[in-house]
N, C-alpha and C positions, 0 to 999 in steps of 0.2 A: 515428401517428408524425408528427413535425414535419419540415419542410423546412429546408434550409440558410438560406433567406431568413427563415423564421420564427424560427429560433434567433438569427440576427443581430439581428432586430428586438427580440426579448426581451432580448438582451444590452444593446443600446443603451438600451432602456427602463429596465433595471435600473440601469445606470450613471447615467442622467439622474435618475431618481427617488430612488435611494438617496443619490446625491451632492448632492441638493438640501438635505439636512439640515445645519444649522449645527454639529452635533456630529460629522459625518463629515469627517475631514480629507483622506482619500484612499482610493482603491480600487486593488487590485492584482489583475490577472488571473493565474490559476494553471493549470497543466496543459497538455494538448495544444492547447487553444484558442490559446495564445500563438503557436504555429507553424502553426496552421491546422486543428486538430482531427484526431483519428485517423480518424474516419468519421462517418456520419450519426447514429450512436447516442451520440456524445460529449456529456457534460454540460457545464454552465457552472460553473466554479469561480472564486470571487472571495474576496478577503480585504479586509475593510473596516477601515480604520484610524481610530481615534479619537485626538484630541489628549490628552484627560484620561482617566486610568484610571477615574475614577468615572463616566464617560459610557458605559462599555462595556455595562452592562446596559440602559440606555435605548436605546442604538443597536441592541442585539439586538431589543428590542421594536419599534423602528421598522422594521428590516429585515423582521421577520416580518409586520408590518402591510402593508408595501409589497408583499412577495411574495404576500400573501393576495389581492391584487387582480389577480393574473396568471392567473386561471382555474385555480387550483390544486385538486388533488384531495386532497392531504395535506401537512401541514407538521409537521416534527419538530425540536425543539430539543435540543441537547446542550451540556454544560458541561465543559470540559477542565481548567480551574482557576478560581480565583475571578473573574478578569476576562477570560477567553477563552471565547468561545461559538461554536457552529456552528448555523446554521439550514439545514435541508434542506427544500426545497420540490419536490414532484413535481406537474407540471402535468397537466391532462387529456389533453394530446396526448403525454404520456410524457417530455417534456423535464424534466430535473432540474437544480435549482440547489443548489450547495453553497457557502454563504456563511459564512465565518468572520469573527468580530468580534474584533479585537485592538487594544489600545492601541498607539500608534505605538512606544513604547519597547520593546515586547515583540515587534515584528515580527522574523521570522527567515526565512532562506532554506534550504529543504530540498531543492531541486532547481534546475537551471538554467532550468526552464520557468516564468518569471514575467515580468510586464510591468506597469509602473505605467500605469493608464489614466485616473486622476484624481489630481491632487495640487494642493491649494489653497495650500500654503505652500512646496512644494519640499522639505520636511523628510522626507516619506515616501520620495521618491526617494533622498534622501541616506542615509536609514537602510537602505533595501533594498540600495543599492550597497555600503555598509559590510558588511552581513551577507553579501552575495554574495561579497565578497573573502575573508571568513572561510571561507565554504563552499568556494570554489575552492582555498584553501590547506590545507584538511584533507587529511591523508594518506589517511584512510579517510572518504570523504564520507557513506557510508550505513552507519553502525554499528548493528548489530542489538542490541547490549547483552547478548547471551547467548553462552555457549560452544556454538556450533552443532554442532561435531563431537562433543563429549561427549553433548549432548542426543540426537543421532541414535543413537549407540551405546546409550544408555540406553533409548531407545524400542525398539530392535531386541531388546534383552534382555527388556524388558517384554512385547513382542509374543509371543515364544516362550513365556514363562511363562503368558500368558493362553490361548494355544492349548492348552497342556497342561491347562488348566482347562476347555477347551471353551467359553471365553468369546469367541465369535467377534465379537460387536459391539465389545467393547473392543479386541480384536486389530486389527480394521479401523481403529479410531480411531488406534491406534499406527502402523499402516501409513501412514495419511494424514499423521500428524505427520512421519514419515520422509520422505515425498514433499515436504512443505512445507520441511523443512530443506534438502533437495536443491535446491529452487527458489531458496531464499535464496542459497545458495552460487553457483549459476549466474547469478542476477541480478547479484550483486556482481562475478562474473568479467567480466560484460559491462558493468559500470559503470552498471547500471540503477537508477533511483530506487526505493528500497524503500518509502518512505512511501506507503501505500495503493497499492502497485504491483499492477496486475492485467493489464497489457498483455503477457501471456505469449506471445501470438502473435508478438511481436517478438524472442523469444529465438532463439538459433541453431537452424536447422531440424533439424540432426542431433540436438541435445539434445532437441528437442520429440518427434522420432520415438522416441528411446530412452525418454523419460519416458512417453509414451502406451503403449509396449509393456509397461510394468510392470503394466498392468491386465489381470486375468483375467476369466473369465466367472462361473460360479456361485460363490457365497461358500461355500467349504469350507476346512477347515484346510489341506489340501494346496495349494489354489490360493493361499491367503494366504501360505503359506511360499514358493511359487514367486515370487509378486510381491515379497515381501520380499527375496529373493535378488537379483532384478533391480534393485530400488531400491538395495540395498547396493552392487552393482557400479557402478551409475551414480553414486552418491554418492562412492565412492572415486575414480572417474575424474574427477569434477568437482572434488573437493578437491585432487587433484594438480595441477590447472590453476590453482588459486587462489594469489594473492599475499598473501592475508589469513589464510586458515585452513590449519592443518596438523594431521595426526593423529599423535600421539606413538606410539612403538613399543608401549608397554604397552596403549594403547587399541585399536590395530590388532590386536594379538594376542588381546585379549578379543573383538573382533568376529569375527575369523577362527575362533576357537575355537567361538563360538556357531554360525557357519555350518557348521563341520565336524561339530559335535554334531547339528545339524539334519539334515544330509545323511546321517549315519550312522543316525539314527533312521528315516529314510525306508526 
């Protein structure tokens, strides 16, 4: 495990060495590190901006080469679109770097946790401030792009069908999907950043207690049904607190009918 001082030293080294390239125009720090990191386990998240779109691939290679000299144990590359990349580097001491490479014109703001730490032209800051204004003016800042309420009900129906087939593994997967949709609604209720959100310990303590209570012991059809009913009750309560999601009457009747049929079958 790394110390706070070690993380700071690696952060400064990364900014210095990556920023030395003439094809890197600026670097933006992302995530909890902007306000002081969540804890000693937090990673270093950076967004490296290039001036020219055609430099993105070469910048990815340069970032990978630079991070390879940081006593790394593993490096992984990902590509999100033609000119946007991510380099993940895991160091021997457990510290993780997540460095995205983005042409300046494609820079965007997905949460308020960002800070420009290197800007050779002033244009990276200008672009980020413009994108931040767009982000702040969004009525729904963290749009999930799916009908969460319908998907929850659909999973609940599928779960019961799979239990009737004695397909416990798939039923458990549907139960976890139901829990995930519940987490999405709660995170949005609390205006949490959905993009790669995993700071569940920051959610409302009462919600956390209710959520964890939905887990049962041995995996049996009856226990899965009990858990599903608890998740359903929590989901309904969470949706009623939402300013984004609503459950229409027909969908609610469908879900309640399912619950009634299940309880009658017990």
